[in-house]
N, C-alpha and C positions, 0 to 999 in steps of 0.2 A: 515330859512326855516321851514315851519309848518309841524308837524308830522301828517301823515294821520291817521284818526280815524279808529279803527278796526270795521269791520262789526259785529253788535250784532244780535245774532240769539236766538230766543225762541224755545225750543223744549219740546215736551211732548206727553203724551198718552191721548186719549179721550176714554170715555166709560168705560166699566167694564173689558176689557181684561187686563190680568196681564203680558203678555209677552212683555217685554221691551228690549230684547236683541238687536233688530234692531235699535231702536232710540238711545239707549246708544252707540252702535258701531259708528253710524253716528255722534253723539255729540262728542265723543272722537276723532274721525278723524278730525272733524272741529276744535276742540281745538288744536290738534297737528299741524294743518295748520295755526294757528295764529288767528283764529276767536274767538270772545268772545261768549260763549254759556251759556244761562240761561236755566237750565233743570228743568222743573216743576214736573217731576215724573209721577205717574200713576193716573188714575181715574179723569181726569179733565173735567169740563163742558166747553161748548163754552164760556159762560160768564166769567169763571175764566181765560181762555186763552186770551180773548180780554182784560180784565182788567189788567192782568199781562203784556201783550204786551205794553199797553199804559203806565203803571207804569214804566216798565223797559226801555222804549224808544228804542225798538228793530227795526231792519231794515227788518228782515225776520222771518216768523213763520214756523216752521217745525213740522208737526203733524204725528202721527202714530195711526191708529185705525183699529179695526177689523170690516169688513163689517157686518152690522146688529146690531151693538151695539150703 
């Protein structure tokens, strides 16, 4: 019987906002539920997120950003 692959999720903050409590809480909850989470941290560009998603071979991208940044 083949073991089911865990869903891989990329999470990170876009723009200049430094408030990451929300995305960290969601990332930790997902980890507790058995998902594999790759957390990029703060101040990511769209290019970095896309490149990281392709490099990490993720299934889902979760972003947090402040409107206007």
